ZAGU-795501 format. One line per field, with one value per residue (C-alpha): x, y, z. Coordinates in Angstrom, 3 decimals, always signed. Layout:
REM ZAGU-795501
px X,...
py Y,...
pz Z,...
END
This chain:
REM ZAGU-795501
px +90.107,+89.220,+86.160,+85.041,+85.465,+88.125,+87.349,+90.006,+88.152,+88.008,+85.733,+87.712,+87.560,+83.819,+83.156,+85.182,+83.086,+79.860,+81.019,+82.965,+80.071,+77.690,+79.817,+79.942,+79.029,+75.505,+76.447,+78.180,+75.177,+71.674,+71.227,+70.749,+67.671,+66.347,+66.726,+64.595,+61.975,+61.469,+63.407,+63.885,+67.082,+65.147,+63.449,+66.651,+68.494,+65.436,+65.293,+68.985,+68.523,+65.460,+67.464,+70.188,+67.621,+66.007,+69.377,+70.677,+67.363,+67.459,+71.118,+70.436,+67.537,+69.654,+72.114,+69.764,+69.502,+73.253,+73.957,+71.566,+72.894,+76.576,+76.973,+77.705,+74.759,+73.385,+70.012,+69.351,+69.816,+67.588,+64.757,+64.996,+64.840,+61.842,+59.825,+61.235,+63.155,+60.860,+60.952,+64.694,+65.181,+63.158,+65.460,+68.590,+67.173,+66.550,+69.980,+71.684,+69.647,+69.615,+70.432,+74.037,+75.197,+73.329,+74.944,+78.364,+77.816,+76.588,+79.460,+81.980,+80.522,+80.641,+84.360,+84.911,+82.865,+85.068,+88.239,+87.195,+87.676,+91.428,+91.325,+88.622,+89.388,+87.443,+84.280,+84.928,+82.277,+83.686,+80.404,+76.800,+74.292,+71.214,+70.632,+73.860,+76.927,+80.421,+83.207,+86.345,+84.335,+82.370,+85.531,+87.179,+84.101,+84.167,+87.931,+87.624,+84.974,+87.195,+90.266,+88.533,+87.030,+90.498,+91.991,+89.207,+89.751,+93.306,+91.999,+89.908,+93.057,+93.566,+89.988,+90.303,+93.314,+91.838,+88.714,+90.621,+92.898,+90.229,+87.620,+90.156,+91.186,+87.657,+86.661,+89.648,+88.924,+85.227,+85.976,+88.449,+85.796,+83.291,+85.787,+86.801,+83.192,+82.036,+85.053,+84.774,+81.006,+80.837,+82.755,+79.686,+75.956,+75.027,+74.154,+71.948,+70.158,+69.506,+67.976,+66.071,+62.925,+64.002,+60.501,+59.072,+58.989,+58.659,+59.159,+61.171,+60.662,+62.432,+59.878,+60.617,+61.105,+63.754,+61.602,+61.341,+58.087,+58.025,+55.161,+54.672,+54.291,+52.256,+50.089,+49.805,+51.663,+54.670,+54.392,+54.300,+57.284,+59.342,+58.413,+59.396,+62.693,+63.932,+64.674,+67.735,+69.230,+68.121,+69.928,+73.038,+72.881,+72.239,+74.547,+75.183,+73.756,+76.594,+78.633,+76.090,+76.888,+80.446,+79.517,+81.359,+84.665,+84.304,+85.900,+83.453,+80.565,+77.912,+79.489,+81.389,+78.626,+76.106,+78.884,+80.132,+76.587,+76.065,+79.495,+79.507,+75.995,+76.565,+79.792,+78.203,+75.057,+77.113,+79.235,+76.207,+74.385,+77.523,+78.303,+74.862,+75.345,+78.658,+76.903,+74.343,+77.143,+78.913,+76.146,+72.763,+69.993,+68.017,+69.405,+68.574,+69.201,+71.234,+73.477,+77.103,+78.486,+78.219,+76.624,+74.119,+73.142,+72.972,+72.501,+69.342,+70.985,+74.608,+76.164,+75.146,+73.901,+77.532,+76.861,+80.023,+82.189,+80.341,+80.914,+84.608,+85.027,+83.739,+86.663,+89.387,+88.311,+88.706,+91.173,+88.282,+86.624,+89.705,+90.059,+86.436,+86.834,+89.808,+87.855,+84.911,+87.287,+88.711,+85.234,+83.721,+86.713,+86.694,+82.915,+82.968,+85.676,+83.372,+80.307,+82.159,+83.690,+80.319,+78.060,+79.948,+79.326,+75.554,+75.521,+77.814,+75.245,+72.447,+74.386,+74.933,+71.123,+70.861,+69.224,+71.994,+74.507,+76.027,+79.578,+79.135,+79.243,+82.905,+85.816,+89.221,+92.616,+92.408,+89.171,+87.198,+83.976,+85.743,+83.086,+80.358,+82.499,+83.020,+79.289,+78.637,+81.404,+80.036,+76.488,+77.672,+79.757,+76.701,+74.767,+77.604,+77.392,+73.616,+73.429,+70.163,+71.598,+70.288,+66.704,+67.334,+68.594,+65.438,+63.292,+65.436,+65.627,+61.904,+62.168,+65.147,+63.081,+60.375,+62.930,+64.279,+60.753,+60.320,+63.643,+62.962,+59.479,+61.396,+62.575,+58.968,+58.397,+61.482,+60.806,+57.501,+58.811,+62.096,+61.646,+64.491,+67.140,+70.245,+70.227,+73.622,+72.332,+68.689,+67.181,+67.416,+64.069,+62.162,+59.300,+58.841,+61.953,+61.739,+57.988,+58.640,+61.151,+58.694,+55.890,+58.048,+59.530,+56.126,+54.774,+57.660,+56.903,+53.216,+54.139,+56.536,+53.798,+51.555,+54.182,+56.193,+53.849,+55.715,+59.160,+57.900,+55.622,+58.607,+60.491,+57.709,+57.715,+61.432,+60.757,+57.720,+59.699,+61.711,+58.682,+58.540,+62.363,+62.312,+59.836,+61.518,+64.885,+63.292,+61.802,+65.151,+66.896,+64.343
py +212.252,+211.413,+213.120,+210.553,+206.915,+206.054,+204.228,+201.506,+198.240,+196.877,+194.350,+191.348,+192.686,+193.331,+189.881,+188.210,+190.064,+188.833,+185.201,+185.222,+186.648,+184.029,+180.943,+180.249,+176.982,+176.466,+174.521,+171.925,+171.407,+172.365,+169.676,+167.163,+168.991,+169.436,+165.695,+164.955,+167.501,+166.390,+163.092,+163.347,+163.885,+165.589,+168.093,+168.804,+169.754,+171.657,+173.702,+174.601,+175.580,+177.660,+179.299,+180.165,+181.544,+183.728,+184.942,+185.798,+187.428,+189.619,+190.479,+191.511,+193.667,+195.296,+196.293,+199.065,+200.534,+200.214,+202.074,+204.871,+205.223,+204.223,+205.358,+203.694,+201.917,+200.119,+198.580,+201.058,+203.948,+202.327,+201.772,+205.301,+206.864,+204.764,+204.766,+207.297,+207.290,+205.161,+202.148,+202.552,+202.695,+199.511,+197.775,+199.107,+198.257,+194.650,+194.369,+195.623,+193.679,+190.288,+190.002,+191.216,+190.842,+187.561,+186.083,+187.319,+185.647,+182.392,+182.211,+182.928,+180.140,+177.797,+178.649,+177.864,+174.670,+173.267,+174.485,+172.205,+169.224,+169.913,+171.207,+169.239,+171.132,+174.071,+172.082,+172.064,+174.039,+176.935,+178.366,+177.201,+179.788,+178.015,+180.869,+180.356,+178.153,+179.587,+177.485,+177.936,+178.042,+181.066,+183.039,+181.952,+183.065,+186.486,+186.740,+186.179,+188.927,+191.356,+190.354,+190.830,+194.122,+195.327,+194.280,+196.007,+199.156,+199.329,+200.165,+198.699,+197.307,+194.879,+193.657,+193.370,+191.079,+188.843,+188.518,+187.717,+185.151,+183.305,+183.419,+182.036,+179.303,+178.121,+178.236,+176.066,+173.692,+173.445,+172.715,+170.072,+168.489,+168.527,+167.007,+164.247,+163.577,+163.276,+161.150,+158.663,+158.776,+157.662,+154.513,+153.321,+153.114,+155.499,+158.387,+156.267,+154.777,+158.225,+159.372,+156.164,+157.559,+161.182,+162.720,+160.583,+163.069,+162.037,+163.607,+161.739,+162.520,+160.925,+160.130,+160.581,+156.817,+156.823,+155.271,+156.857,+158.053,+158.520,+160.381,+160.600,+164.124,+165.349,+168.310,+171.088,+169.030,+168.858,+172.575,+173.398,+171.188,+172.544,+176.144,+175.712,+173.886,+176.226,+178.726,+176.538,+177.039,+180.691,+181.356,+179.623,+181.915,+185.144,+188.143,+188.694,+192.212,+193.170,+194.503,+197.313,+198.499,+199.379,+201.102,+204.277,+202.347,+200.599,+202.007,+202.779,+201.467,+202.085,+199.306,+197.174,+196.615,+195.128,+193.028,+191.763,+190.877,+188.818,+187.136,+186.382,+184.927,+182.888,+181.362,+180.444,+179.033,+176.701,+175.591,+174.921,+172.827,+170.813,+170.303,+168.775,+166.507,+165.423,+164.627,+162.532,+160.745,+159.750,+159.159,+157.446,+160.004,+157.967,+156.632,+155.758,+158.018,+155.552,+154.201,+153.559,+154.408,+157.499,+155.473,+153.973,+157.432,+158.777,+162.445,+162.625,+161.711,+162.753,+163.317,+166.798,+167.416,+167.681,+166.233,+167.812,+166.036,+162.752,+163.039,+163.819,+160.819,+158.502,+159.596,+160.135,+158.150,+159.732,+162.292,+163.639,+164.891,+166.962,+168.195,+169.316,+170.990,+172.951,+173.903,+175.186,+177.153,+178.850,+179.377,+180.882,+183.099,+184.565,+184.896,+186.891,+189.191,+190.247,+190.535,+192.708,+194.887,+195.534,+195.815,+198.741,+200.770,+200.334,+201.598,+204.459,+205.430,+205.256,+207.516,+210.043,+210.238,+210.583,+207.152,+205.472,+206.429,+209.761,+208.561,+205.835,+208.558,+209.310,+207.980,+207.255,+208.149,+205.052,+206.317,+203.569,+203.973,+202.591,+203.331,+201.783,+198.647,+198.502,+198.989,+196.057,+194.034,+194.646,+193.515,+190.491,+189.408,+189.781,+187.492,+184.951,+185.148,+184.879,+181.639,+182.857,+183.915,+180.723,+181.657,+185.238,+184.073,+182.039,+185.074,+187.420,+185.289,+185.728,+189.489,+189.625,+188.068,+190.693,+193.490,+191.922,+192.029,+195.611,+196.711,+195.200,+196.742,+199.995,+199.673,+200.073,+202.918,+204.865,+204.395,+206.125,+208.785,+209.498,+208.613,+210.894,+209.793,+208.301,+204.499,+203.232,+199.680,+198.652,+195.643,+192.558,+191.526,+194.438,+194.288,+190.499,+189.176,+191.490,+190.788,+187.043,+187.267,+189.150,+186.674,+183.594,+185.061,+186.265,+182.733,+181.361,+183.909,+182.937,+179.243,+180.057,+182.001,+178.959,+176.307,+178.151,+180.800,+181.262,+182.023,+184.118,+186.029,+186.750,+187.940,+190.432,+191.454,+192.306,+194.558,+196.147,+196.922,+199.329,+201.626,+202.918,+203.029,+205.258,+207.737,+207.839,+208.496,+211.144,+212.969,+212.935,+214.494,+217.273
pz +14.226,+10.622,+9.179,+6.629,+5.681,+3.115,-0.132,-0.222,-1.029,-4.588,-6.279,-4.986,-1.426,-1.655,-3.136,-0.381,+2.214,+0.575,+0.354,+3.610,+5.615,+4.208,+4.841,+8.566,+10.244,+8.850,+5.715,+7.903,+10.190,+8.997,+6.321,+9.117,+10.440,+6.900,+6.311,+9.377,+8.309,+4.687,+4.417,+0.665,-1.334,-4.110,-1.806,+0.130,-3.060,-4.301,-1.089,-1.355,-5.000,-4.069,-1.278,-3.771,-6.215,-3.551,-2.283,-5.754,-6.699,-3.606,-4.216,-7.808,-6.626,-3.917,-6.628,-7.768,-4.271,-3.699,-6.934,-5.959,-2.400,-2.225,+1.380,+4.721,+6.304,+3.258,+3.981,+6.806,+4.362,+1.716,+4.191,+5.561,+2.094,+1.098,+4.339,+6.801,+10.067,+12.228,+9.899,+9.428,+13.194,+13.685,+11.211,+12.914,+16.353,+15.306,+13.688,+16.842,+19.394,+17.707,+14.001,+13.649,+17.233,+17.661,+14.574,+15.713,+19.110,+17.568,+15.084,+17.856,+19.991,+16.985,+16.637,+20.319,+20.109,+17.351,+19.042,+21.924,+19.586,+19.877,+23.479,+25.387,+28.605,+27.149,+27.889,+31.633,+33.542,+35.558,+36.841,+36.614,+37.859,+36.554,+34.104,+32.199,+32.221,+32.029,+30.572,+28.532,+25.307,+26.562,+27.254,+24.002,+22.036,+23.699,+23.210,+19.445,+19.201,+21.122,+19.069,+15.716,+16.877,+17.901,+14.554,+12.622,+14.684,+13.356,+9.884,+7.103,+5.442,+8.333,+8.124,+4.365,+4.499,+7.191,+5.083,+1.885,+3.518,+5.474,+2.692,+0.201,+2.652,+3.321,-0.355,-1.280,+1.613,+0.724,-2.907,-1.724,+0.502,-2.368,-4.822,-2.393,-1.479,-5.066,-6.051,-3.180,-3.235,-6.864,-5.912,-3.980,-4.588,-1.733,-4.059,-6.302,-3.289,-1.828,-5.120,-5.850,-4.206,-4.334,-4.182,-1.374,+1.486,+5.122,+8.526,+11.171,+14.862,+17.816,+20.546,+24.279,+24.650,+21.913,+19.206,+15.788,+14.229,+10.455,+8.761,+5.003,+3.605,+0.671,-0.312,+2.261,+4.868,+2.540,+1.720,+5.426,+6.265,+3.352,+4.142,+7.784,+7.216,+4.461,+7.215,+7.961,+4.505,+4.391,+7.671,+6.305,+3.251,+5.148,+5.736,+1.990,+2.462,+4.844,+1.954,+1.544,+5.082,+3.997,+0.707,+1.750,+1.768,-1.598,-4.728,-7.542,-5.389,-8.047,-10.107,-7.605,-5.030,-7.524,-9.065,-5.698,-4.634,-7.773,-7.728,-3.993,-3.836,-7.014,-5.679,-2.346,-3.972,-6.180,-3.208,-1.004,-3.588,-4.420,-0.714,-0.214,-3.230,-1.675,+1.630,-0.242,-2.099,+1.117,+3.671,+3.607,+3.953,+6.499,+9.743,+13.343,+16.367,+18.467,+15.679,+16.573,+13.114,+10.900,+8.123,+10.544,+11.799,+8.257,+7.452,+9.556,+12.851,+12.418,+15.847,+17.087,+13.514,+12.339,+8.925,+7.481,+10.037,+9.438,+5.682,+6.163,+8.468,+5.701,+3.522,+6.128,+9.176,+12.620,+11.253,+9.167,+12.354,+13.221,+9.656,+9.609,+13.002,+11.653,+8.519,+10.581,+12.816,+9.713,+8.306,+11.453,+12.255,+8.758,+8.800,+12.028,+10.735,+7.897,+10.163,+12.674,+9.946,+8.290,+11.344,+12.836,+9.684,+9.965,+13.547,+12.474,+9.817,+12.409,+14.762,+11.963,+11.722,+15.550,+15.780,+17.810,+20.502,+19.374,+20.084,+17.438,+14.746,+15.490,+13.406,+14.908,+13.448,+11.220,+9.626,+11.371,+13.441,+16.498,+19.109,+16.928,+16.669,+20.445,+21.159,+18.825,+20.494,+23.988,+23.198,+21.189,+24.201,+26.458,+24.112,+24.311,+28.100,+28.308,+26.374,+24.815,+21.465,+19.774,+20.613,+19.554,+16.170,+15.655,+16.405,+14.322,+11.178,+10.653,+11.256,+8.900,+6.107,+6.649,+6.306,+3.103,+1.660,+2.838,+1.350,-2.063,-2.005,-1.548,-5.163,-6.297,-3.814,-4.889,-8.595,-7.995,-5.578,-7.379,-11.066,-12.195,-9.678,-11.307,-11.272,-12.539,-12.146,-12.424,-10.663,-12.863,-14.334,-12.761,-11.883,-12.257,-10.461,-7.405,-7.139,-7.388,-4.548,-2.364,-3.105,-2.362,+0.816,+2.037,+1.539,+3.614,+6.358,+6.391,+6.649,+9.506,+11.303,+11.098,+11.831,+14.509,+15.910,+19.202,+17.771,+14.868,+17.242,+19.488,+16.405,+15.706,+19.368,+19.240,+16.235,+17.916,+21.088,+18.977,+18.559,+22.172,+22.239,+19.131,+20.595,+24.025,+22.336,+20.118,+23.124,+24.919,+21.935,+21.455
END
């Protein structure tokens, strides 16, 4: 058995993990919901730009913590050093129960869902218990999680190459989609029409009888709608922090982790904004729910919210649907490879601190925390089976934002507690930029509490459940 993790990942590898973990299926779907919530091209682009700003700001702030603590576990380690073991455990508990494993399950199901475009028989129901439905997609989703876990157990080099290949493929494909969209879109007046009244916000709701209700938004109503719907773009831009989990395997981590965080989040931000411009160049923003054509449905009512597929079909016809399905399969497979690779390292770090299953602290002959990876795999497969992972993600996204705020606040705490500790990289724009991030994200959390009290309350409940678990586990170990 190996005794320590091996530093074998360079800047390119780390950057591909940042970008690859961020780009899953969200960018191809969530703009449709955002269009229904705010109904304005200007506000949609503004929300994606704001998401990019918040993501890059957080990443630049994390660079200071990563430089100080270039060890496995990343955010878990930062929180523990700033606030102690209980707070760190609550973060790790939430990551294991819903954040990391829930995202892995959701991304795997998205992969299976788009595989069914080529193999419709995957949709056939094999068992319906009333609590969950088993079909070919369920088993395919679980199979991909097991397969990627097995590959990552063979050594970090295997995970690295999967990440590089699939991240490169989806970046090239996304840039191709953007280029085609902008080229063909400029041949029509769709883009100009979408931006003609770019700041007139409105919410569109489909009534039970199929009719459409449209409500104009302004003032606090607009702020509330924007603050609630930005969670869609924030979720699509999440997982950038996963690279900090594998700090112990990155060469020269004090320099390469901050650089990879900046490069990866910048690349993804540019792609996401341009992708949304391409959507607006190809499809009308507004539409009707029962339209028979992609242009009639518009971005708002794209079939199953698959706005990426609708945009591709404008350029390529029906073959665009298959092309987009293939692109999302590549995107989600590569995304999950990075999530699985990184998540196991966080649970390994927790186990080293006796805050997780003790066996998860062991490395195999390939210098990989194999048992931590298999624990993660098992629970992610359970979430696939339960069919409740979508709800769990909704709850966890709110909790995840709270932990981001807490972690960045840790910069201020540690500067006071450890003023003489070496900081190879210092947070950009400190204290203004980190404080601005915390203020903006806290405002979003408050809006979410008001607008979606049930789901955000359940998110807080999941975190709070970790408190009795922590003390029970502590008593058992004493």
